[in-house]
Backbone bond lengths (Angstrom), bond angles and torsions (degrees), N, CA, C in turn:
res aa  C-N    CA-C-N  psi(-1)  N-CA   C-N-CA  omega(-1)  CA-C   N-CA-C  phi
1 M - - - 1.468 - - 1.519 109.42 -
2 N 1.342 116.67 140.13 1.449 121.18 -179.93 1.517 110.07 -80.86
3 G 1.331 116.74 131.28 1.458 121.47 179.37 1.507 111.26 -74.39
4 P 1.341 116.38 169.46 1.470 119.45 -176.11 1.509 114.27 -68.70
5 T 1.326 118.27 -18.82 1.464 120.25 -178.13 1.524 112.62 -109.63
6 L 1.319 118.42 4.14 1.458 121.50 -176.67 1.520 109.55 -76.21
7 A 1.340 116.77 127.69 1.463 121.02 -177.24 1.516 112.37 -83.08
8 L 1.365 117.66 -30.95 1.453 122.10 -178.51 1.518 110.26 -118.64
9 C 1.316 117.16 147.65 1.457 121.34 177.37 1.525 109.51 -66.03
10 S 1.329 117.75 132.65 1.456 121.23 -177.81 1.517 112.12 -71.21
11 G 1.363 117.70 -18.21 1.453 120.07 -178.75 1.509 113.24 -92.12
12 C 1.374 116.75 -46.15 1.464 119.92 -174.04 1.517 113.70 -112.21
13 G 1.308 117.79 -12.39 1.451 120.88 178.82 1.506 115.13 79.58
14 I 1.331 118.57 7.32 1.461 121.77 179.99 1.527 108.78 -82.33
15 G 1.334 115.98 141.31 1.459 120.24 179.48 1.522 111.57 -61.20
16 I 1.311 115.28 142.17 1.463 121.60 -178.19 1.517 108.89 -99.46
17 R 1.333 116.88 126.40 1.464 121.39 176.73 1.526 108.27 -91.13
18 R 1.316 115.86 122.28 1.459 120.14 -177.66 1.522 109.35 -121.16
19 E 1.326 115.22 140.64 1.450 121.13 171.40 1.524 108.70 -84.08
20 P 1.329 118.86 145.12 1.449 120.71 179.51 1.523 111.24 -60.36
21 A 1.312 116.02 142.38 1.457 120.71 176.80 1.519 109.94 -73.01
22 A 1.335 115.86 152.44 1.458 120.43 179.78 1.520 110.05 -62.13
23 W 1.318 114.87 143.18 1.463 120.48 -178.34 1.516 110.40 -69.58
24 R 1.336 117.70 131.56 1.459 122.53 -175.38 1.523 112.57 -109.97
25 G 1.312 117.66 10.37 1.449 119.27 177.34 1.517 113.81 98.50
26 T 1.320 118.94 0.46 1.459 122.30 177.42 1.525 108.62 -123.23
27 G 1.328 116.25 148.47 1.453 120.59 -179.50 1.512 111.00 78.67
28 P 1.338 117.46 -177.76 1.462 120.91 -176.86 1.523 111.60 -67.86
29 R 1.300 116.31 141.38 1.459 120.94 178.73 1.530 109.85 -73.97
30 P 1.344 118.40 135.89 1.462 120.15 178.84 1.517 111.36 -60.58
31 T 1.306 117.11 150.17 1.461 121.70 -178.41 1.518 112.46 -114.38
32 L 1.333 118.41 0.44 1.455 120.46 178.15 1.514 109.70 -71.17
33 L 1.334 116.40 138.84 1.452 119.72 175.49 1.518 109.44 -73.35
34 G 1.305 115.12 148.37 1.453 119.71 -178.83 1.510 111.18 92.75
35 T 1.315 117.85 146.07 1.453 120.85 178.61 1.523 109.98 -65.97
36 L 1.316 115.90 149.26 1.455 120.34 -171.76 1.523 113.20 -73.58
37 D 1.333 118.04 -9.91 1.458 118.49 176.21 1.524 112.18 -86.07
38 H 1.340 117.35 2.44 1.457 121.58 173.51 1.529 109.41 -89.67
39 P 1.320 118.01 151.34 1.473 119.82 175.98 1.526 111.02 -59.93
40 R 1.334 114.70 153.51 1.457 120.12 -177.11 1.515 111.24 -59.47
41 E 1.341 117.33 -41.23 1.452 119.71 -179.44 1.528 111.51 -61.60
42 Q 1.311 116.41 -36.45 1.461 119.92 179.09 1.523 110.71 -68.76
43 R 1.325 117.18 -38.71 1.455 119.93 178.28 1.518 111.12 -66.35
44 E 1.329 117.24 -41.65 1.461 120.26 179.12 1.523 111.03 -66.42
45 G 1.335 116.84 -38.85 1.454 119.62 176.32 1.520 111.68 -64.46
46 L 1.336 115.81 -38.70 1.457 119.88 177.89 1.519 110.84 -65.58
47 R 1.318 117.05 -37.98 1.462 120.33 177.79 1.527 110.82 -61.79
48 E 1.318 117.02 -41.46 1.464 120.04 178.23 1.527 110.83 -63.20
49 L 1.328 116.73 -39.59 1.450 119.97 -179.92 1.529 111.03 -67.74
50 Y 1.322 116.89 -41.41 1.464 119.99 176.84 1.529 110.53 -62.27
51 A 1.322 116.52 -42.67 1.459 120.36 -179.84 1.529 110.88 -62.21
52 A 1.332 116.44 -39.46 1.460 119.95 177.88 1.520 111.02 -68.53
53 A 1.338 116.96 -36.15 1.468 120.51 179.95 1.520 111.44 -68.55
54 V 1.323 117.42 -35.78 1.464 121.66 -177.86 1.524 111.12 -79.41
55 G 1.323 117.23 -39.81 1.453 120.51 -173.59 1.519 110.94 87.18
56 P 1.323 118.25 179.30 1.457 120.61 -174.53 1.520 115.51 -74.34
57 K 1.338 118.37 -22.72 1.465 121.03 -174.98 1.522 111.07 -78.21
58 N 1.345 115.61 122.89 1.465 122.10 179.07 1.525 112.34 56.63
59 R 1.314 116.30 32.67 1.463 120.18 -176.33 1.516 111.86 -63.54
60 D 1.337 117.81 -42.79 1.468 120.49 -177.05 1.525 111.56 -61.08
61 H 1.330 116.05 -40.31 1.466 119.13 179.70 1.522 110.66 -61.80
62 Y 1.321 116.32 -50.32 1.461 119.52 -175.05 1.527 111.84 -69.93
63 L 1.317 117.59 -38.18 1.463 119.10 178.86 1.521 111.03 -64.16
64 A 1.324 117.51 -38.07 1.464 120.34 177.04 1.528 110.56 -64.79
65 K 1.336 116.83 -42.69 1.465 120.34 177.85 1.522 110.98 -64.63
66 F 1.323 117.02 -44.03 1.456 120.35 -179.03 1.525 110.92 -64.89
67 A 1.328 116.70 -35.67 1.460 120.23 177.00 1.522 110.37 -62.01
68 L 1.312 116.03 -42.31 1.463 120.37 178.67 1.530 111.04 -64.93
69 F 1.323 116.85 -44.33 1.461 120.30 179.86 1.523 111.06 -64.05
70 D 1.334 115.90 -43.09 1.464 119.88 179.75 1.520 111.12 -62.79
71 H 1.327 115.49 -41.92 1.458 118.85 -176.52 1.532 111.33 -69.61
72 E 1.304 117.03 -42.32 1.461 120.56 -179.98 1.518 112.54 -80.48
73 R 1.347 116.27 -11.28 1.463 123.03 179.62 1.528 111.63 60.96
74 R 1.288 116.78 28.86 1.464 122.21 174.71 1.521 108.23 -161.17
75 T 1.310 115.23 157.22 1.463 120.02 176.70 1.519 109.85 -93.73
76 S 1.312 116.05 163.98 1.460 121.39 178.85 1.524 108.56 -144.20
77 A 1.323 115.58 161.22 1.459 120.79 -178.94 1.519 110.63 -74.35
78 G 1.303 115.97 151.40 1.465 122.45 176.49 1.517 108.85 -148.33
79 W 1.315 116.61 -148.65 1.469 119.47 177.52 1.513 109.29 -154.23
80 R 1.345 116.16 128.95 1.457 122.19 176.67 1.517 108.58 -126.41
81 W 1.333 116.05 114.56 1.461 120.38 -177.94 1.522 113.08 -62.61
82 P 1.342 120.37 -38.79 1.471 117.89 177.16 1.521 113.03 -58.72
83 A 1.332 116.64 -36.60 1.459 120.21 177.98 1.522 111.92 -73.08
84 F 1.324 117.59 -14.93 1.464 121.59 176.66 1.526 110.62 -85.49
85 F 1.329 116.97 -50.13 1.456 120.90 -175.90 1.527 112.95 -79.88
86 F 1.344 117.08 -34.40 1.463 121.08 -174.25 1.532 109.51 -133.97
87 T 1.312 117.03 61.43 1.463 121.10 -172.01 1.522 111.91 -58.29
88 F 1.314 116.84 -54.06 1.462 120.10 -177.16 1.525 111.06 -63.29
89 A 1.327 116.29 -44.21 1.465 119.98 179.31 1.526 110.93 -63.67
90 W 1.347 117.03 -37.87 1.473 120.08 179.10 1.519 110.78 -65.74
91 L 1.320 117.54 -42.12 1.467 120.64 178.68 1.525 111.01 -62.19
92 V 1.329 116.41 -43.26 1.460 119.84 178.82 1.529 110.50 -67.75
93 H 1.331 116.38 -41.42 1.461 121.05 179.92 1.517 111.63 -58.67
94 R 1.328 116.53 -36.76 1.469 122.01 179.72 1.524 113.04 -91.92
95 K 1.330 116.69 11.02 1.460 124.11 174.30 1.522 113.18 61.42
96 M 1.302 117.18 32.27 1.463 120.98 173.27 1.519 107.66 -93.38
97 W 1.327 114.89 73.64 1.451 121.42 -169.35 1.523 112.27 -62.98
98 G 1.318 117.46 -42.52 1.453 120.05 -177.93 1.514 112.58 -62.22
99 K 1.313 116.64 -46.54 1.475 120.79 179.57 1.522 111.05 -68.13
100 A 1.329 117.12 -34.88 1.471 119.84 176.89 1.529 110.06 -64.64
101 T 1.329 117.13 -40.80 1.469 120.26 178.42 1.526 110.86 -64.45
102 L 1.344 116.13 -43.52 1.462 119.89 177.93 1.523 111.07 -61.46
103 Y 1.318 116.44 -42.78 1.460 120.42 179.65 1.524 111.10 -64.17
104 F 1.321 116.29 -32.99 1.467 120.51 -178.57 1.527 111.56 -73.53
105 V 1.347 117.79 -42.27 1.471 120.13 -174.09 1.522 112.13 -87.34
106 L 1.335 118.13 -16.48 1.463 120.07 -176.57 1.530 113.48 -56.56
107 P 1.342 119.93 -41.41 1.477 118.76 179.19 1.518 113.73 -58.95
108 Y 1.325 117.75 -30.84 1.457 119.63 -179.72 1.525 111.72 -72.53
109 F 1.339 116.55 -31.70 1.455 119.34 173.46 1.528 110.93 -68.92
110 V 1.325 116.28 -32.84 1.464 120.54 177.01 1.520 110.24 -72.36
111 L 1.327 116.04 -32.81 1.464 120.13 -176.71 1.523 112.15 -65.03
112 V 1.331 117.98 -31.49 1.468 121.59 -177.50 1.528 111.77 -60.63
113 P 1.357 119.75 -55.13 1.471 117.74 178.07 1.522 113.42 -65.26
114 V 1.335 117.66 -28.11 1.466 119.80 177.02 1.521 110.26 -63.20
115 V 1.340 116.81 -44.07 1.461 120.56 179.93 1.526 110.98 -69.96
116 M 1.343 116.52 -38.21 1.457 120.40 -174.83 1.523 112.45 -74.51
117 F 1.348 116.26 -39.76 1.465 119.57 -171.71 1.525 113.11 -116.23
118 G 1.334 117.34 7.16 1.454 119.59 -177.25 1.508 113.99 -60.92
119 A 1.335 116.71 -38.11 1.463 120.22 -177.76 1.520 112.97 -80.97
120 T 1.347 116.61 -35.34 1.469 120.09 -175.83 1.527 113.03 -87.61
121 M 1.310 117.22 -29.66 1.474 121.38 -178.40 1.530 109.85 -130.63
122 P 1.311 117.90 63.02 1.472 119.63 -173.90 1.529 113.75 -63.30
123 L 1.340 116.74 -37.99 1.461 119.31 -178.13 1.524 111.09 -67.33
124 A 1.334 116.22 -45.55 1.473 119.94 179.50 1.523 110.83 -62.80
125 V 1.330 116.33 -41.05 1.464 120.28 179.49 1.523 110.41 -65.97
126 A 1.336 116.83 -40.41 1.463 120.23 179.48 1.528 110.82 -64.53
127 I 1.341 116.68 -43.15 1.474 120.25 178.75 1.521 110.68 -65.45
128 G 1.339 116.69 -43.58 1.466 119.92 178.17 1.512 112.17 -63.21
129 G 1.340 116.06 -40.14 1.463 119.28 178.41 1.515 112.13 -64.55
130 L 1.329 116.04 -40.13 1.461 119.72 177.85 1.528 111.15 -64.99
131 A 1.338 116.62 -41.75 1.474 119.92 177.94 1.522 110.70 -63.53
132 Y 1.332 116.70 -38.53 1.464 120.47 178.11 1.531 111.50 -63.88
133 L 1.328 116.32 -45.63 1.461 119.73 179.93 1.519 111.28 -63.10
134 L 1.338 116.87 -41.57 1.463 119.50 176.86 1.528 110.52 -63.32
135 G 1.342 116.20 -39.12 1.461 119.69 -179.20 1.514 112.85 -64.18
136 I 1.337 117.17 -45.91 1.463 118.68 -176.85 1.522 111.99 -73.88
137 F 1.332 117.52 -17.96 1.462 119.45 177.21 1.530 112.25 -91.79
138 I 1.331 117.99 -31.71 1.460 121.42 -172.70 1.534 112.71 -96.07
139 L 1.328 117.39 -46.34 1.461 119.84 -174.00 1.534 113.44 -65.36
140 P 1.340 120.41 -45.72 1.463 118.68 -179.03 1.533 114.66 -57.53
141 P 1.343 120.08 -50.57 1.474 117.57 178.61 1.521 112.99 -68.93
142 L 1.338 117.36 -28.46 1.457 120.24 -179.50 1.525 111.41 -69.78
143 L 1.316 117.45 -34.25 1.466 122.37 -176.61 1.524 112.49 -110.02
144 A 1.321 117.33 13.95 1.465 120.81 -173.69 1.527 112.43 -61.30
145 D 1.329 117.79 -51.08 1.467 120.52 -177.31 1.523 111.26 -63.17
146 A 1.331 116.77 -42.77 1.460 120.36 179.45 1.524 111.15 -65.28
147 T 1.330 117.19 -40.63 1.460 121.33 178.96 1.524 111.46 -64.51
148 Y 1.322 115.71 -43.10 1.462 119.49 -179.89 1.527 111.30 -69.50
149 Y 1.320 116.83 -33.54 1.461 121.56 176.16 1.530 110.33 -60.79
150 R 1.327 117.06 -46.88 1.460 120.82 178.59 1.524 110.94 -64.03
151 H 1.321 116.16 -37.20 1.463 119.83 177.66 1.522 110.72 -62.07
152 C 1.332 116.76 -47.56 1.469 120.32 179.98 1.522 111.23 -64.79
153 E 1.319 117.23 -35.50 1.463 120.20 175.81 1.537 110.72 -59.59
154 R 1.314 116.64 -45.23 1.462 119.70 -179.83 1.526 111.46 -65.25
155 V 1.343 116.71 -38.52 1.462 120.18 177.07 1.528 110.39 -60.42
156 I 1.321 116.20 -44.10 1.463 120.95 -179.75 1.520 110.93 -67.58
157 E 1.329 117.38 -40.97 1.465 120.41 178.96 1.530 111.28 -61.96
158 H 1.322 117.29 -41.11 1.463 120.66 177.79 1.523 110.67 -63.09
159 A 1.326 117.12 -41.41 1.462 120.76 179.97 1.520 111.15 -66.58
160 R 1.316 117.30 -40.11 1.465 120.81 178.81 1.519 111.43 -66.31
161 A 1.323 116.45 -35.04 1.461 119.42 178.81 1.521 111.67 -71.75
162 A 1.336 116.94 -28.52 1.461 120.83 -176.28 1.522 113.21 -89.67
163 N 1.330 117.89 -25.86 1.465 121.04 -175.57 1.521 109.56 -144.90
164 R 1.314 117.28 136.28 1.467 121.17 -175.87 1.520 112.51 -91.42
165 S 1.316 118.46 -17.16 1.467 120.36 -177.74 1.520 110.76 -89.50
166 Q 1.329 116.09 148.03 1.458 120.37 179.05 1.515 111.34 -62.88
167 E 1.327 117.34 -39.27 1.467 120.52 -179.22 1.521 110.95 -65.30
168 G 1.328 116.39 -43.79 1.453 119.37 178.55 1.518 112.33 -65.21
169 Q 1.319 116.60 -38.53 1.460 120.74 177.38 1.519 111.18 -63.35
170 L 1.327 117.06 -41.35 1.463 120.75 179.29 1.527 111.19 -61.64
171 V 1.332 116.63 -40.56 1.464 120.37 178.82 1.527 110.48 -63.30
172 L 1.330 116.67 -44.81 1.461 120.85 -178.87 1.530 111.59 -67.21
173 V 1.328 115.92 -40.95 1.464 119.83 -179.34 1.521 110.48 -66.37
174 A 1.328 116.74 -43.00 1.459 120.32 179.41 1.523 111.32 -63.87
175 R 1.327 116.60 -33.08 1.457 120.35 179.81 1.526 111.51 -73.06
176 E 1.334 116.85 -42.63 1.466 120.58 -177.82 1.525 112.11 -83.75
177 G 1.342 116.88 -29.38 1.454 120.63 -178.24 1.514 111.70 -96.02
178 G 1.331 115.55 -147.24 1.455 119.69 -178.15 1.517 111.48 73.83
179 T 1.303 116.08 -156.03 1.470 121.02 -177.21 1.517 110.00 -127.94
180 S 1.328 115.22 157.04 1.460 121.06 173.89 1.522 108.57 -94.45
181 G 1.306 116.99 151.52 1.454 120.69 -171.73 1.515 115.65 -95.17
182 V 1.323 117.66 -66.47 1.457 121.34 -172.31 1.528 111.62 -82.78
183 V 1.324 116.41 -26.44 1.458 120.18 -172.57 1.523 113.60 -59.28
184 P 1.342 121.76 -38.49 1.465 120.27 -177.04 1.524 114.50 -55.89
185 F 1.331 116.72 -34.52 1.464 118.33 179.32 1.526 110.38 -64.22
186 I 1.328 115.98 -47.20 1.464 119.81 177.68 1.523 109.93 -62.94
187 A 1.339 115.84 -41.20 1.463 119.96 -179.63 1.516 111.22 -62.74
188 G 1.335 116.73 -36.53 1.456 119.92 179.68 1.521 111.97 -64.99
189 V 1.334 116.26 -40.70 1.465 120.37 178.12 1.523 110.39 -64.31
190 I 1.323 116.14 -44.47 1.468 119.94 -180.00 1.521 110.51 -65.16
191 A 1.337 116.57 -42.04 1.460 120.27 -179.25 1.521 111.21 -63.19
192 A 1.343 117.03 -39.29 1.465 120.15 178.77 1.521 110.57 -63.68
193 A 1.333 116.36 -43.60 1.465 119.75 178.02 1.519 111.22 -64.24
194 M 1.335 115.63 -38.83 1.457 120.38 179.51 1.521 111.17 -65.33
195 L 1.325 117.02 -40.03 1.456 121.11 179.89 1.518 111.36 -66.15
196 V 1.336 116.49 -42.63 1.467 120.34 178.06 1.525 110.47 -61.74
197 G 1.325 116.52 -42.72 1.455 120.13 178.68 1.513 112.49 -64.03
198 T 1.339 116.14 -39.15 1.465 120.10 179.85 1.515 111.07 -65.81
199 V 1.322 116.38 -46.66 1.466 119.95 179.68 1.524 110.52 -61.93
200 A 1.322 116.98 -40.63 1.466 120.24 179.21 1.514 111.29 -65.18
201 A 1.351 115.92 -39.56 1.467 119.65 -179.37 1.516 111.57 -66.43
202 V 1.324 116.61 -36.48 1.462 120.25 179.96 1.522 111.03 -76.67
203 A 1.332 116.82 -38.44 1.466 120.03 -174.33 1.518 112.85 -80.22
204 Q 1.335 118.00 -29.07 1.464 119.99 -174.04 1.526 112.96 -62.09
205 P 1.354 119.59 -47.77 1.476 117.72 178.71 1.521 112.96 -61.67
206 A 1.335 116.50 -39.11 1.461 118.98 178.64 1.529 111.10 -63.54
207 Y 1.329 116.01 -39.93 1.465 119.15 178.83 1.530 111.13 -67.48
208 Q 1.325 117.11 -40.89 1.452 120.42 178.91 1.522 111.32 -62.38
209 D 1.339 115.42 -41.74 1.461 118.87 177.84 1.524 111.08 -63.70
210 Y 1.326 115.75 -41.88 1.468 120.47 178.71 1.532 110.77 -62.27
211 A 1.332 116.37 -43.77 1.468 120.43 179.92 1.522 110.89 -63.61
212 A 1.358 116.69 -40.26 1.462 119.63 179.48 1.522 111.13 -65.64
213 R 1.324 116.79 -40.45 1.464 120.10 178.59 1.531 111.02 -64.42
214 M 1.323 115.67 -43.32 1.458 119.07 179.73 1.529 110.91 -63.92
215 K 1.334 117.66 -39.20 1.452 120.95 178.90 1.527 111.00 -64.85
216 A 1.349 115.66 -42.34 1.464 119.53 178.38 1.521 110.77 -64.35
217 K 1.317 116.33 -38.78 1.462 119.89 179.61 1.523 110.38 -65.91
218 Q 1.344 116.58 -40.90 1.461 119.46 178.81 1.527 111.51 -64.62
219 V 1.334 116.57 -38.89 1.462 120.41 177.86 1.527 110.51 -63.64
220 A 1.364 115.33 -42.42 1.464 119.22 179.33 1.523 111.26 -64.18
221 I 1.328 116.54 -42.91 1.463 120.06 178.71 1.518 110.96 -64.28
222 S 1.335 116.47 -40.28 1.461 120.68 179.10 1.528 110.57 -63.34
223 G 1.363 117.51 -39.86 1.451 121.47 178.57 1.515 112.14 -64.76
224 I 1.342 115.49 -41.80 1.461 119.12 177.71 1.525 110.77 -63.72
225 S 1.324 117.33 -40.65 1.479 120.78 179.34 1.516 110.86 -64.31
226 D 1.325 116.62 -39.51 1.470 120.06 179.52 1.529 110.74 -63.94
227 R 1.341 115.07 -41.98 1.449 118.24 179.96 1.531 111.70 -65.95
228 L 1.318 115.76 -38.42 1.464 119.09 178.36 1.515 110.81 -65.65
229 D 1.339 116.90 -40.61 1.448 120.13 179.09 1.533 111.42 -65.32
230 A 1.333 114.98 -36.95 1.458 119.22 -179.18 1.529 111.66 -69.75
231 S 1.329 116.68 -31.78 1.462 119.82 -179.75 1.535 110.66 -79.95
């Protein structure tokens, strides 16, 4: 019987082709895309599809992350600075249209309760606004790699459902995936305007409440001074 480390068959002398053993938590983590219980050809084909879905920009970073996610069979949090500084532009650049639309319209949904309850519940609105700002700044870069991984998975699944050949799938994935070129610049301008509007909407009620309190305090102090002068 051939042992697990034997390179040649002991009976015929022919080289033995072995698939890598599953990673057990010791030694270097495998970097091949696809779980190790899949055939090598399937993993290599999956790597080509991921590469087509990502496109040439920052391909090494994303392929390494996707390899880790595939191997562990789960996603994990990380950090992407482009998704922190230019969230909307990054989403559009990576063709995640649905999430970009949600990110764009979300401030307007936040603006409604700010306008409705800003005067009557200033503290609650201020706390909610602060939580919202922290959320849109922290969650997108923290979950960027995992979100993009799921996006690329869906792109690949759609291509596999539409075409059975690897070549046809690559064409479909490259068409639906990759990056957009001119749109990020426009998206960045819109995102900056949206951010300014959001900050103004959150800060204005708090400032108005502060101004009203200060005015009331000045009136009270003025009344006390008048009474003291009269006495």
